[in-house]
VOPAGU-2260 file (C-alpha; in pm, 1 decimal, decimal comma):
REM VOPAGU-2260
SITE   aa  ch    i         X         Y         Z
SITE  UNK   A    0    5045,4    3741,5   24779,4
SITE  UNK   A    1    4803,7    3843,4   25058,2
SITE  UNK   A    2    4441,6    3892,7   24962,5
SITE  UNK   A    3    4330,0    4253,9   24969,3
SITE  UNK   A    4    4055,6    4227,6   25229,1
SITE  UNK   A    5    4212,2    3971,7   25456,4
SITE  UNK   A    6    4483,9    4001,3   25712,9
SITE  UNK   A    7    4736,4    3731,0   25620,2
SITE  UNK   A    8    4921,1    3629,7   25935,2
SITE  UNK   A    9    5221,3    3402,3   25976,2
SITE  UNK   A   10    5390,3    3295,8   26299,2
SITE  UNK   A   11    5768,8    3280,3   26303,9
SITE  UNK   A   12    5890,8    3099,3   26614,2
SITE  UNK   A   13    6258,5    3174,5   26668,8
SITE  UNK   A   14    6312,6    2896,7   26921,0
SITE  UNK   A   15    6337,3    2882,7   27295,6
SITE  UNK   A   16    6121,9    2701,6   27545,6
SITE  UNK   A   17    5816,7    2680,3   27311,9
SITE  UNK   A   18    5560,0    2825,6   27553,8
SITE  UNK   A   19    5499,6    3112,2   27310,2
SITE  UNK   A   20    5453,5    2868,7   27022,2
SITE  UNK   A   21    5207,0    2662,8   27225,6
SITE  UNK   A   22    4997,2    2971,4   27300,5
SITE  UNK   A   23    4999,9    3056,5   26928,4
SITE  UNK   A   24    4871,8    2704,6   26857,1
SITE  UNK   A   25    4597,9    2756,9   27117,8
SITE  UNK   A   26    4492,7    3069,5   26926,8
SITE  UNK   A   27    4431,2    2845,1   26624,9
SITE  UNK   A   28    4193,4    2621,4   26820,2
SITE  UNK   A   29    3815,8    2605,5   26756,4
SITE  UNK   A   30    3765,8    2838,6   27053,3
SITE  UNK   A   31    3935,1    3131,8   26878,4
SITE  UNK   A   32    3920,5    3053,3   26504,3
SITE  UNK   A   33    3567,0    3191,8   26457,7
SITE  UNK   A   34    3682,4    3523,4   26605,9
SITE  UNK   A   35    3988,8    3527,3   26381,6
SITE  UNK   A   36    3770,0    3457,7   26077,6
SITE  UNK   A   37    3530,7    3736,7   26172,7
SITE  UNK   A   38    3828,3    3976,1   26184,2
SITE  UNK   A   39    3932,4    3864,0   25835,6
SITE  UNK   A   40    4246,6    3691,7   25964,5
SITE  UNK   A   41    4385,5    3424,6   25737,7
SITE  UNK   A   42    4668,2    3209,9   25875,8
SITE  UNK   A   43    4937,1    3150,9   25613,3
SITE  UNK   A   44    5236,8    2919,9   25615,5
SITE  UNK   A   45    5516,7    3147,9   25500,2
SITE  UNK   A   46    5632,3    3503,9   25548,3
SITE  UNK   A   47    5613,9    3553,5   25170,3
SITE  UNK   A   48    5234,1    3528,5   25193,9
SITE  UNK   A   49    5197,8    3735,9   25511,1
SITE  UNK   A   50    5099,7    4095,0   25565,5
SITE  UNK   A   51    5160,0    4042,6   25939,4
SITE  UNK   A   52    5440,8    3838,3   26092,0
SITE  UNK   A   53    5397,3    3741,0   26457,2
SITE  UNK   A   54    5744,7    3666,5   26591,5
SITE  UNK   A   55    5770,7    3449,2   26902,1
SITE  UNK   A   56    6062,0    3292,9   27084,9
SITE  UNK   A   57    6418,6    3392,4   27148,2
SITE  UNK   A   58    6645,8    3579,9   26906,7
SITE  UNK   A   59    6993,6    3427,4   26916,3
SITE  UNK   A   60    7316,6    3472,5   26725,1
SITE  UNK   A   61    7243,0    3138,3   26559,4
SITE  UNK   A   62    6901,1    3233,2   26420,2
SITE  UNK   A   63    6947,6    3607,3   26364,0
SITE  UNK   A   64    7032,2    3588,5   25991,9
SITE  UNK   A   65    6749,9    3341,7   25918,7
SITE  UNK   A   66    6495,6    3554,7   26106,5
SITE  UNK   A   67    6598,9    3870,7   25920,6
SITE  UNK   A   68    6582,2    3683,4   25586,8
SITE  UNK   A   69    6226,0    3570,4   25662,9
SITE  UNK   A   70    6120,7    3923,5   25751,5
SITE  UNK   A   71    6282,1    4058,7   25432,8
SITE  UNK   A   72    6073,5    3814,4   25224,6
SITE  UNK   A   73    5746,7    3974,1   25335,7
SITE  UNK   A   74    5553,2    4172,3   25074,2
SITE  UNK   A   75    5518,0    4540,8   25151,8
SITE  UNK   A   76    5345,2    4699,3   25331,7
SITE  UNK   A   77    5386,5    4457,6   25616,5
SITE  UNK   A   78    5379,8    4458,7   25992,9
SITE  UNK   A   79    5595,7    4281,2   26251,4
SITE  UNK   A   80    5452,9    4187,3   26590,9
SITE  UNK   A   81    5684,7    4073,8   26872,5
SITE  UNK   A   82    5481,5    3837,9   27090,3
SITE  UNK   A   83    5610,0    3726,1   27427,0
SITE  UNK   A   84    5874,8    3860,5   27658,2
SITE  UNK   A   85    6146,5    3654,5   27488,5
SITE  UNK   A   86    6074,4    3814,0   27148,7
SITE  UNK   A   87    6032,9    4162,5   27296,2
SITE  UNK   A   88    6332,1    4188,5   27528,6
SITE  UNK   A   89    6491,6    3846,4   27569,3
SITE  UNK   A   90    6272,3    3774,8   27872,3
SITE  UNK   A   91    6419,8    3584,2   28161,7
SITE  UNK   A   92    6689,7    3448,3   27929,5
SITE  UNK   A   93    6853,3    3789,2   27899,6
SITE  UNK   A   94    6836,2    3846,4   28275,1
SITE  UNK   A   95    7013,1    3513,9   28324,7
SITE  UNK   A   96    7286,0    3614,1   28079,8
SITE  UNK   A   97    7227,6    3319,7   27846,2
SITE  UNK   A   98    7526,5    3289,1   27614,1
SITE  UNK   A   99    7451,3    3305,3   27242,0
SITE  UNK   A  100    7176,0    3565,3   27255,6
SITE  UNK   A  101    7169,4    3813,0   26966,6
SITE  UNK   A  102    7365,4    4127,9   27053,4
SITE  UNK   A  103    7053,4    4345,8   27021,7
SITE  UNK   A  104    6677,4    4308,3   27053,3
SITE  UNK   A  105    6459,1    4231,3   26750,8
SITE  UNK   A  106    6339,9    4593,8   26747,4
SITE  UNK   A  107    6699,6    4703,4   26678,6
SITE  UNK   A  108    6697,8    4515,4   26346,5
SITE  UNK   A  109    6339,8    4566,3   26225,4
SITE  UNK   A  110    6048,4    4798,8   26292,3
SITE  UNK   A  111    5831,8    4616,2   26545,8
SITE  UNK   A  112    5494,4    4790,3   26534,1
SITE  UNK   A  113    5316,6    4597,8   26810,7
SITE  UNK   A  114    5437,8    4410,2   27116,5
SITE  UNK   A  115    5233,8    4152,7   27304,7
SITE  UNK   A  116    5389,1    4104,4   27648,7
SITE  UNK   A  117    5364,6    3785,4   27848,2
SITE  UNK   A  118    5565,7    3484,2   27941,0
SITE  UNK   A  119    5401,6    3340,9   27736,4
SITE  UNK   A  120    5142,6    3577,3   27586,7
SITE  UNK   A  121    4790,1    3439,6   27616,6
SITE  UNK   A  122    4576,5    3357,1   27313,4
SITE  UNK   A  123    4343,7    3636,9   27426,2
SITE  UNK   A  124    4631,2    3887,3   27415,8
SITE  UNK   A  125    4737,9    3764,0   27072,7
SITE  UNK   A  126    4376,6    3790,8   26951,5
SITE  UNK   A  127    4352,1    4147,0   27088,6
SITE  UNK   A  128    4668,2    4246,4   26898,8
SITE  UNK   A  129    4536,5    4099,3   26572,9
SITE  UNK   A  130    4201,2    4271,7   26631,8
SITE  UNK   A  131    4381,7    4604,3   26678,3
SITE  UNK   A  132    4572,9    4552,3   26352,7
SITE  UNK   A  133    4254,3    4457,3   26165,0
SITE  UNK   A  134    4074,8    4763,8   26301,1
SITE  UNK   A  135    4365,0    4988,7   26208,4
SITE  UNK   A  136    4367,9    4850,2   25852,9
SITE  UNK   A  137    3990,8    4896,1   25816,2
SITE  UNK   A  138    4014,1    5257,6   25934,6
SITE  UNK   A  139    4296,6    5319,3   25687,3
SITE  UNK   A  140    4092,8    5168,2   25400,9
SITE  UNK   A  141    3786,9    5377,0   25495,2
SITE  UNK   A  142    3991,1    5697,1   25498,2
SITE  UNK   A  143    4147,1    5608,0   25163,3
SITE  UNK   A  144    3803,6    5534,1   25011,9
SITE  UNK   A  145    3651,7    5862,3   25132,3
SITE  UNK   A  146    3944,6    6069,9   25006,5
SITE  UNK   A  147    3907,4    5937,7   24649,4
């Protein structure tokens, strides 16, 4: 279960050429971890622990059911972020007509609240998205505290 004051974030890489996954790994480097910690971001291993799921990679017919199962395991309220062109719109794979792609985009199946474009998205862009989520959550908590 996510801690109340932290932003529990899990990355779900759906597959593909792995550039998106490598940029996610770069975000976890010593260069960016202090910034993530300052934002209250805690990296967790499973979607069951996550309040935010950052989805990277390519949605295919082969992984569609598994991806939707992982998203369904998230505690509520939760947020889904599509990071990278492949996760957002199929990227260059869809323009090439790659066989085996899922019939619809990820946003057709689940509510994707934030998209982080890029092929692949940079660690800075991923950090900016997480910062926006953290800020949004803090504002929501402040408003809830003042209305009590």
